[in-house]
TORPAKE-903258 format. One line per 4 residues: number of its first residue (from 1); their letters; for each residue x, y, z of N, C-alpha, C. Coordinates in pm, 1 decimal. Layout:
N
NUM) a) X,Y,Z,X,Y,Z,X,Y,Z | ...
This chain:
61
1) xxxx) 85.4,-117.0,0.0,0.0,0.0,0.0,89.8,122.9,0.0 | 55.0,223.9,-77.3,138.5,343.9,-80.3,125.0,419.9,51.2 | 220.6,507.6,77.9,225.4,579.9,205.0,99.8,662.6,229.7 | 50.1,730.9,128.3,-68.0,816.7,144.1,-190.0,732.9,178.8
5) xxxx) -210.5,625.5,106.9,-325.4,538.7,133.9,-314.2,476.7,272.4 | -195.0,437.9,311.4,-175.3,378.0,443.2,-205.1,479.1,553.4 | -163.2,603.5,533.1,-189.3,708.9,631.6,-339.5,733.7,644.6 | -409.4,740.7,533.5,-554.1,762.1,535.0,-623.3,646.6,605.9
9) xxxx) -582.7,525.3,576.4,-640.1,406.2,640.0,-618.4,410.4,791.0 | -497.2,441.9,832.9,-463.5,445.2,975.3,-542.6,554.3,1047.6 | -553.4,672.1,987.0,-630.0,780.7,1048.4,-777.7,743.1,1060.1 | -831.5,678.9,958.9,-970.2,634.9,962.8,-993.8,531.6,1071.1
13) xxxx) -899.9,443.6,1086.8,-909.9,340.3,1189.5,-907.2,404.5,1328.0 | -819.9,502.8,1347.5,-809.1,572.3,1475.5,-938.3,646.1,1508.2 | -995.2,713.5,1410.7,-1121.4,784.6,1431.3,-1233.2,686.5,1465.8 | -1236.1,575.0,1398.6,-1336.5,473.3,1426.1,-1325.9,417.6,1567.1
17) xxxx) -1204.4,394.1,1612.4,-1183.5,344.0,1748.3,-1226.9,447.8,1851.4 | -1197.0,573.8,1826.0,-1236.0,681.5,1916.7,-1388.5,691.6,1924.4 | -1454.6,685.1,1810.7,-1600.6,691.4,1809.0,-1662.4,573.5,1883.6 | -1602.4,457.5,1871.8,-1652.6,340.0,1944.2,-1638.3,359.4,2094.5
21) xxxx) -1527.9,417.5,2138.4,-1508.5,443.5,2281.0,-1611.0,544.4,2332.5 | -1635.1,648.6,2253.8,-1733.6,749.8,2293.3,-1872.7,688.9,2305.0 | -1910.0,609.0,2208.5,-2041.9,545.8,2209.0,-2054.4,450.9,2327.8 | -1951.2,373.6,2353.7,-1952.4,282.3,2467.1,-1963.9,359.1,2598.3
25) xxxx) -1891.4,469.0,2610.7,-1898.1,550.5,2732.0,-2040.2,600.4,2756.3 | -2105.2,647.0,2652.5,-2242.8,696.0,2665.9,-2338.3,583.7,2703.9 | -2320.1,468.6,2644.7,-2405.5,354.1,2675.7,-2388.0,312.2,2821.7 | -2264.7,305.9,2866.8,-2238.5,266.0,3005.0,-2296.4,368.0,3103.8
29) xxxx) -2287.1,495.8,3070.5,-2345.4,599.2,3156.6,-2497.0,582.8,3164.0 | -2559.0,555.1,3050.7,-2704.1,534.4,3047.8,-2744.6,411.1,3127.6 | -2653.5,317.4,3142.7,-2680.0,196.6,3221.4,-2655.3,220.5,3370.1 | -2607.1,341.4,3404.2,-2587.3,377.3,3543.5,-2446.9,359.2,3597.2
33) xxxx) -2350.7,333.3,3511.2,-2213.8,312.5,3557.6,-2150.9,446.8,3596.4 | -2068.7,445.5,3699.5,-1997.6,564.4,3744.7,-1893.6,606.7,3640.4 | -1871.7,737.2,3631.0,-1778.1,790.3,3531.1,-1637.5,735.2,3548.2 | -1594.4,716.3,3670.5,-1460.3,661.9,3695.6,-1448.3,520.2,3639.3
37) xxxx) -1553.8,441.5,3656.3,-1553.2,305.0,3603.9,-1560.5,303.1,3451.8 | -1634.1,398.5,3396.0,-1642.9,410.0,3250.1,-1505.0,437.8,3192.7 | -1432.9,530.6,3255.1,-1298.1,564.6,3208.0,-1208.4,441.0,3206.8 | -1218.2,359.7,3310.2,-1139.1,235.6,3314.6,-1183.0,139.1,3204.9
41) xxxx) -1313.2,129.1,3184.9,-1366.5,33.3,3086.9,-1325.9,67.0,2943.8 | -1320.1,196.4,2912.2,-1287.4,236.3,2774.6,-1141.7,278.8,2759.4 | -1063.8,258.3,2866.7,-919.0,287.0,2864.2,-890.5,430.7,2820.8 | -960.4,523.0,2887.3,-946.8,665.2,2856.6,-945.8,741.6,2988.6
45) xxxx) -877.6,855.4,2992.0,-872.4,929.2,3117.1,-1009.5,989.0,3151.6 | -1031.0,1011.5,3279.3,-1159.9,1055.7,3331.4,-1203.0,1189.2,3271.1 | -1111.5,1282.2,3255.6,-1146.6,1413.0,3199.6,-1203.8,1399.4,3058.6 | -1147.3,1311.0,2979.3,-1196.9,1290.7,2842.8,-1336.1,1229.2,2845.1
49) xxxx) -1357.5,1132.1,2932.7,-1489.1,1069.2,2944.1,-1593.0,1173.1,2984.9 | -1559.3,1257.5,3082.0,-1652.2,1362.7,3125.3,-1685.0,1457.4,3010.1 | -1585.6,1489.1,2929.1,-1608.2,1577.5,2814.1,-1701.7,1511.1,2713.0 | -1680.9,1382.9,2685.5,-1768.1,1310.3,2592.8,-1911.5,1307.1,2642.6
53) xxxx) -1927.6,1280.3,2772.1,-2061.3,1270.4,2828.9,-2131.6,1405.6,2829.5 | -2058.0,1510.1,2856.9,-2116.0,1645.4,2852.4,-2158.1,1679.8,2709.9 | -2074.7,1644.8,2615.1,-2105.9,1669.0,2474.3,-2232.8,1592.6,2433.9 | -2241.2,1468.2,2476.1,-2355.8,1384.8,2442.5,-2484.4,1437.8,2506.5
57) xxxx) -2471.1,1498.6,2623.1,-2586.3,1553.1,2693.9,-2626.8,1690.2,2639.4 | -2546.2,1742.5,2545.6,-2575.8,1872.9,2487.4,-2531.3,1988.9,2573.3 | -2441.9,1962.9,2667.9,-2394.7,2068.3,2757.0,-2277.7,2145.8,2698.0 | -2217.6,2092.2,2594.0,-2100.6,2154.0,2531.6,-2121.1,2151.8,2380.6
61) x) -2069.1,2252.4,2315.3,-2078.3,2255.1,2168.5,-1967.4,2175.7,2107.5
């Protein structure tokens, strides 16, 4: 695969993984899981999880 195509593929994969983590975090919150536990479950720091959840709740643009 050429370098440009490989870079595009890798960036797309990274974005997809990030979106999956965000979606999982929101689902776990809706199930009643604590934010600290969500951060552990999705292997992301607590501040990022809080930002995702605020965004999902419409509290942040």
